[in-house]
C-alpha positions as CSV (number, residue, x, y, z in Angstrom):
1,M,119.8,103.2,100.8
2,V,122.3,105.0,103.3
3,G,125.1,102.5,104.9
4,S,124.2,99.6,102.7
5,K,124.7,99.0,99.1
6,M,123.3,96.0,97.1
7,T,126.2,94.7,95.2
8,D,125.7,93.1,92.0
9,S,126.8,89.4,92.2
10,G,128.1,89.5,88.5
11,A,125.4,88.3,86.7
12,G,121.9,89.3,85.1
13,S,120.6,89.9,81.8
14,T,117.1,90.4,80.1
15,R,115.7,89.6,76.6
16,S,116.5,93.4,75.5
17,S,119.3,93.8,73.0
18,S,120.4,97.3,73.4
19,S,122.8,98.6,75.8
20,D,120.6,101.3,77.0
21,G,117.7,98.8,77.5
22,L,119.6,96.6,79.4
23,E,120.8,99.1,81.5
24,T,117.3,99.8,82.3
25,C,116.2,96.6,83.0
26,L,119.3,96.0,85.4
27,E,118.2,99.2,87.2
28,N,114.5,97.8,87.3
29,Q,115.7,94.5,88.8
30,Q,117.7,96.5,91.7
31,E,114.8,99.0,92.1
32,L,112.5,96.0,92.6
33,L,114.8,94.2,95.2
34,E,115.6,97.7,97.0
35,G,111.9,98.5,97.5
36,S,111.2,95.1,98.6
37,L,113.7,94.4,101.5
38,R,111.7,93.9,104.5
39,L,109.8,91.2,102.2
40,V,112.9,89.7,101.1
41,F,114.6,89.4,104.8
42,T,111.3,87.9,105.5
43,A,111.4,85.0,103.1
44,Y,115.3,84.5,104.1
45,D,114.0,84.3,107.9
46,Q,111.4,81.7,106.9
47,A,114.2,79.6,104.8
48,A,116.8,79.6,107.5
49,A,114.1,78.7,110.1
50,A,113.0,76.0,108.0
51,G,116.6,74.6,108.1
52,M,118.1,75.7,104.9
53,G,121.6,76.9,105.8
54,T,122.1,79.0,103.0
55,P,118.9,80.5,101.9
56,V,118.6,82.4,98.3
57,V,115.9,84.4,98.0
58,I,113.9,84.5,94.7
59,L,111.8,87.9,94.3
60,L,109.2,87.9,91.5
61,D,107.6,90.6,89.9
62,C,104.1,88.7,89.5
63,E,102.8,91.2,86.6
64,D,106.2,90.6,84.5
65,P,105.6,87.9,81.7
66,I,108.5,85.7,83.5
67,G,107.9,86.8,86.8
68,A,104.3,85.8,86.6
69,D,104.9,82.5,84.7
70,I,107.2,81.6,87.7
71,A,104.5,82.8,90.4
72,R,101.8,81.0,88.7
73,S,103.6,77.9,88.6
74,W,104.6,78.2,92.1
75,L,101.0,79.5,93.8
76,G,98.5,78.8,91.0
77,E,96.7,81.1,88.4
78,E,94.0,82.2,90.9
79,A,96.2,82.9,93.8
80,V,98.4,85.5,91.3
81,D,95.4,86.8,89.9
82,V,93.8,88.0,93.0
83,A,97.0,89.2,94.5
84,I,97.2,91.5,91.2
85,E,93.7,92.8,91.3
86,Q,94.3,93.5,95.1
87,I,97.1,95.7,94.7
88,A,95.7,97.2,91.5
89,S,92.4,98.0,93.7
90,E,94.7,99.9,96.5
91,Q,96.7,102.0,94.0
92,S,96.1,105.4,94.2
93,T,97.8,106.1,90.5
94,P,98.6,103.6,87.6
95,D,101.9,101.9,87.9
96,A,102.3,103.1,91.8
97,R,103.6,99.7,92.8
98,T,103.7,96.0,91.2
99,T,102.6,92.7,92.8
100,V,105.6,90.8,94.3
101,F,106.2,87.6,95.8
102,A,109.5,86.3,97.5
103,H,110.4,82.9,98.7
104,G,113.8,81.3,100.0
105,F,115.0,78.0,98.4
106,A,118.3,76.1,99.5
107,W,121.8,77.0,97.9
108,D,122.0,73.7,96.4
109,A,118.5,73.5,94.9
110,C,119.3,77.0,93.1
111,Q,122.9,75.5,91.8
112,Q,120.8,72.8,90.3
113,E,117.7,74.7,89.0
114,I,118.4,78.3,88.4
115,P,120.7,78.0,85.5
116,S,118.6,75.9,83.6
117,V,115.9,78.9,83.8
118,F,118.2,81.7,83.7
119,P,121.5,80.0,81.9
120,Y,123.3,83.0,82.2
121,L,123.0,83.3,86.4
122,A,125.0,80.0,86.3
123,Q,128.3,81.4,86.8
124,V,127.1,83.2,90.2
125,F,126.6,79.4,91.5
126,A,129.7,78.2,90.2
127,Q,131.2,80.1,93.0
128,P,130.8,79.8,96.8
129,P,127.9,81.7,98.3
130,P,128.8,85.2,99.6
131,R,129.8,85.8,103.4
132,D,128.6,89.3,103.6
133,G,125.2,88.9,103.0
134,F,122.7,86.2,100.8
135,L,121.9,85.9,97.4
136,A,118.6,87.6,96.0
137,I,117.3,87.1,92.5
138,S,115.3,90.0,91.4
139,V,113.1,88.7,88.3
140,T,111.6,91.9,86.6
141,S,111.6,93.4,83.0
142,G,111.7,90.5,81.1
143,G,114.9,89.1,83.1
144,A,116.6,88.3,86.2
145,S,119.7,89.6,88.3
146,V,121.5,88.3,91.4
147,F,122.4,90.5,93.9
148,T,124.0,90.2,97.5
149,V,121.6,91.5,100.0
150,P,124.4,92.7,102.8
151,W,123.4,91.9,106.5
152,D,122.9,95.6,107.5
153,A,120.4,96.0,105.1
154,R,118.4,94.7,107.4
155,E,118.8,97.6,109.9
156,Q,117.4,100.2,107.4
157,N,114.0,98.4,107.0
């Protein structure tokens, strides 16, 4: 991204135990977020319009085991399966892109719920929300990371 940089908000992890594997997972989580900024800003805008003062956007890779479990619990089995099939039929090459879903949630709800699902993200919600952007949680590669999405990242989409 030119002019903007996603900043890691200090927490992220996966099931991988090697440092190389962890680094790759963190890179995948950041790439998913950067590649989905238009969707992330749309989810943020919808949450803000619904009256959430400080939305946090959760971005799910619906083809990742953890992301799929969360998406299926929110949207239902059939909706996720249909979306995955649709994306697969549109791909010109295998693994060209993944099926993603983004939704904004209130900061207070995330403070309570996120640490129970991803305990390693608890430290992020023990601090006040960022002022230079908003938080987005990217779930892929077997785990999740939290990033601050800067306000000026919208201009580049």
